[in-house]
C-alpha positions in Angstrom: 16.3 -17.0 1.1 13.3 -17.3 3.6 13.5 -13.7 5.3 11.2 -14.7 7.9 11.3 -18.0 8.7 11.7 -18.7 12.2 11.0 -15.5 13.4 7.9 -14.2 15.6 7.0 -11.9 13.0 3.3 -11.2 12.6 3.3 -8.5 10.3 5.4 -6.7 7.7 4.9 -4.2 5.3 7.5 -3.7 2.3 8.0 -0.9 -0.4 7.9 -1.6 -4.1 11.8 -2.4 -3.8 11.0 -5.6 -2.5 8.8 -6.7 -5.5 10.9 -9.3 -7.0 12.7 -12.0 -5.4 12.0 -13.7 -1.9 9.0 -11.6 -0.4 6.6 -11.6 -3.0 5.7 -15.7 -2.8 5.1 -15.2 1.0 2.1 -12.8 0.1 -1.0 -15.3 0.2 1.1 -18.5 1.4 2.5 -17.2 4.6 1.3 -17.1 8.0 3.0 -13.6 8.2 0.5 -11.2 7.2 2.4 -8.8 4.6 1.4 -6.0 2.5 3.4 -4.6 -0.2 3.0 -1.6 -2.5 3.2 -2.6 -5.9 4.1 -0.3 -9.5 1.2 1.5 -10.7 1.1 0.2 -14.4 -0.8 0.8 -17.4 -2.2 -2.7 -17.3 -3.2 -2.5 -13.5 -4.8 0.9 -14.1 -6.7 -0.7 -17.1 -8.1 -3.3 -14.8 -9.0 -0.9 -12.0 -10.9 1.4 -14.9 -13.2 -1.8 -14.9 -14.1 -1.7 -11.6 -17.2 0.4 -10.9 -18.3 0.0 -7.4 -15.6 1.9 -4.9 -16.3 2.3 -1.5 -15.9 5.9 -0.2 -14.4 7.3 2.9 -14.0 10.8 3.9 -11.1 11.9 5.9 -11.6 15.8 6.5 -10.0 17.6 3.4 -9.7 14.4 1.7 -12.0 12.0 -0.3 -10.6 8.5 0.0 -12.2 5.4 -2.0 -11.1 2.0 -1.8 -11.6 -1.4 -3.8 -9.8 -4.9 -3.5 -9.6 -7.1 -6.5 -7.6 -10.1 -7.8 -4.7 -9.1 -10.3 -1.8 -11.0 -11.8 1.0 -8.9 -12.8 3.2 -10.6 -16.0 6.2 -11.1 -13.5 4.1 -12.9 -10.9 3.2 -16.7 -11.1 -0.4 -16.2 -10.1 -2.9 -13.7 -9.2 -2.8 -11.9 -6.0 -5.2 -9.6 -3.5 -4.5 -6.1 -4.5 -6.2 -3.7 -2.8 -6.4 0.0 -4.4 -6.7 3.2 -2.8 -7.4 6.4 -4.6 -7.5 10.1 -3.0 -8.5 13.6 -3.8 -8.1 16.6 -2.2 -11.3 18.6 -1.5 -11.6 22.4 -1.5 -15.2 23.6 -0.9 -15.9 27.4 -0.8 -19.8 27.1 -0.2 -20.4 25.3 -3.3 -20.5 22.0 -4.7 -17.6 20.3 -5.5 -16.9 18.0 -8.9 -14.2 15.6 -8.7 -12.6 14.5 -12.3 -10.9 11.1 -13.1 -7.8 13.6 -13.3 -8.0 14.3 -9.6 -7.2 11.3 -8.0 -4.1 9.8 -6.4 -3.9 6.0 -6.8 -1.9 3.5 -4.5 -2.0 -0.3 -5.0 -0.9 -2.8 -2.6 -0.7 -6.5 -3.0 -1.6 -8.2 0.6 -2.7 -11.3 2.2 -4.5 -9.0 4.6 -8.4 -8.9 5.0 -10.6 -6.3 5.2 -11.4 -3.2 3.6 -8.7 -1.3 1.2 -8.7 1.8 3.5 -7.5 -0.6 6.0 -4.8 -2.1 4.2 -3.9 1.4 3.1 -3.9 2.7 6.5 -1.7 -0.1 8.0 0.5 0.0 5.1 1.3 3.7 5.3 2.0 3.4 9.0 5.4 2.3 8.1 6.5 6.0 7.6 6.9 6.3 11.6 9.6 3.4 11.4 11.4 5.0 8.7 12.0 8.2 10.3 13.3 6.1 13.8 16.1 4.1 11.6 16.9 7.2 10.1 17.5 8.8 13.4 19.3 5.9 14.8 21.6 5.7 11.6 22.5 9.2 12.2 23.4 8.5 15.8 25.5 5.8 15.0 27.2 7.7 11.8 27.6 11.0 14.1 27.9 9.8 17.8 27.4 12.2 20.9 30.2 14.0 21.9 30.5 14.7 25.5 
């Protein structure tokens, strides 16, 4: 099933639930710009552990770092571009802060978007606002206003 064929879609964001089936082959082959969160597995974590050069971004109380790599999950037919973002909350009370490996929260996104990992991460996470709109619309249909 070709979900996007014939539709004027430029960008699409999918959560991990769309990991199998017809969506993933679009990533890397489509004229549509797509990104989808991918499952954080031990195999992916081991691949990421080999990466030594993270690009650091500081966002107020968070330290955010990102990398991009080519990765092939066991269920994929070929390698795809995956951006990995890790973030850790920084609390400083006038002293230096040390980040440990256990402090990081990881998020991996398979994508055909160009650009830095932080840009892909921010674009993907904008979908949260859309989800709230959809929930509001569903509740309006289920419980219409009474006058």
